[in-house]
C-alpha positions, -999 to +999 in steps of 0.1 A: -296-342-308-299-366-279-324-394-284-349-383-257-348-347-268-353-358-305-384-377-294-398-348-274-392-323-301-408-344-329-437-360-311-464-354-285-442-368-257-424-348-231-387-354-223-396-373-192-421-394-211-395-401-238-371-414-211-398-438-199-405-450-234-368-457-239-365-474-205-395-496-213-379-508-245-406-492-267-381-472-288-362-487-317-332-471-334-326-483-369-349-513-363-332-523-331-344-517-295-322-492-278-319-480-242-291-456-249-306-423-236-275-403-247-274-415-283-270-385-307-295-389-335-280-382-369-295-377-404-304-410-418-313-426-384-347-442-381-365-438-347-397-457-340-420-458-310-441-490-308-431-496-344-444-462-355-418-439-371-410-405-356-409-381-385-386-351-383-404-319-388-392-300-419-415-270-423-405-240-402-431-220-383-423-196-355-448-178-332-446-152-305-465-159-272-472-134-244-468-158-215-489-149-184-477-152-148-485-185-130-478-207-160-449-231-164-428-234-196-428-272-198-449-300-214-458-318-182-458-309-145-458-337-119-476-315-095-504-308-120-498-271-124-508-251-154-483-252-183-482-231-215-495-261-234-528-259-214-530-223-226-518-225-262-542-235-291-540-272-299-521-266-332-491-252-312-490-278-285-460-296-300-440-264-305-407-260-287-401-229-265-369-209-270-356-208-235-377-204-204-396-179-183-401-190-148-435-195-131-438-160-118-425-142-149-444-130-180-438-117-214-424-127-248-418-163-254-408-176-289-419-211-299-411-230-331-417-264-346-380-267-356-357-282-330-326-269-347-339-233-348-350-235-312-315-247-302-298-221-323-318-192-308-315-206-273-277-207-275-274-174-293-262-141-277-292-122-291-302-095-266-331-101-242-348-070-227-368-071-195-388-047-174-382-056-137-393-043-103-372-049-072-381-043-036-351-020-029-334+011-042-306+004-066-272+005-049-238+015-064-227-021-060-256-032-082-247-006-108-210-017-108-220-053-112-244-045-141-216-026-158-188-050-152-203-084-147-203-107-116-190-141-107-207-159-078-196-191-061-230-191-043-258-178-066-286-196-047-304-164-035-332-159-060-330-195-072-357-221-071-354-241-039-349-273-058-323-259-082-290-278-082-272-248-099-251-229-073-223-209-089-230-186-118-211-160-140-230-130-151-218-111-181-220-073-181-255-060-189-258-047-225-280-019-212-298-008-181-320+021-172-337+031-139-372+040-148-388+047-114-376+047-079-389+051-043-378+040-009-396+006-012-390-003-049-372+004-081-383-002-117-355-010-141-352-019-178-323-042-185-309-060-216-287-091-213-274-116-238-277-147-218-306-169-207-293-186-176-316-202-150-334-174-131-305-152-140-320-118-130-336-131-098-302-146-088-283-114-098-304-091-077-309-117-050-271-116-043-276-079-033-305-088-010-331-076-034-362-095-044-376-093-080-413-085-075-421-083-112-403-096-143-416-091-179-395-099-210-405-074-236-381-083-265-359-112-278-334-101-304-354-078-328-387-094-318-409-070-298-438-079-276-455-045-283-492-046-277-497-084-280-523-092-253-515-116-224-520-153-233-522-145-270-500-156-299-491-143-333-471-157-362-437-142-372-440-115-398-424-117-432-396-094-420-390-115-388-387-146-409-363-129-432-342-118-402-343-153-388-330-169-420-302-143-422-293-151-386-292-188-393-272-183-425-246-161-407-244-186-379-237-215-404-210-193-420-194-187-387-195-224-379-175-231-411-150-204-403-146-217-367-141-252-380-114-241-404-097-221-377-098-251-354-083-273-382-056-248-389-048-246-352-045-284-349-024-285-380-001-258-366+003-277-333+011-309-352+038-291-373+052-275-341+055-309-325+073-323-356+097-294-356+105-298-319+112-336-324+134-328-354+154-303-333+156-328-304+170-355-328+195-330-342+207-321-307+210-358-298+230-364-330+254-335-324+258-346-288+267-382-298+295-368-322+313-350-294 
């Protein structure tokens, strides 16, 4: 994990504040001042701020939060807007959100005190289900794109005005269902397996449709159900069990992928040796003629 991210995940400081601490020379790595923002912190490294050690969190706690509209998923906002950390109880204010929901969106947000778990869930292909409302009827082009996916060189429609992300690839939706339709709006439930920046707003924005409402109702097997807006709950025992199984299977797959990669590299090396051997043989036979 990068140094600034490590500090943010294991302390009260935001990523931006961590950058400033590093820049000001207040961070030491293994007893030496460092200004290497991109350093990847490893097990056994000692990270201090003002000579006070940053302790890596070991206990695992996961909560579900029903994020309201008009709240940012960030630790600090330079414009002074309300963030989830203004809303969450104090004991959760160092927790890490799994992905984001934009300012105008609401619904299920998972948070944890484990950086590795947050990272694993964020990068997973676990299904995310949303109830959305767009300001137009659904077109056949939209349906085809939901079924088959979409690649856009310019995906700026629906993006935040300051976003630097332009092109975007959208995988086929896992599921979609039209739940209400009129001349002026359509209600749709969709399930996707990605969590790209304002993905659904960009997707429908390409077809000239504005997303009026967006609510995430599930993440993987975790359901929002009747959790009130701006309230939290802890994972249930079953949800923890499912999480540990997910992490165990992910680790197994990493081992398999690593072995496959090693085998592939070994095969490439053997192929190169064989080619060189054949080339030397050809050169030898050629020299005898």
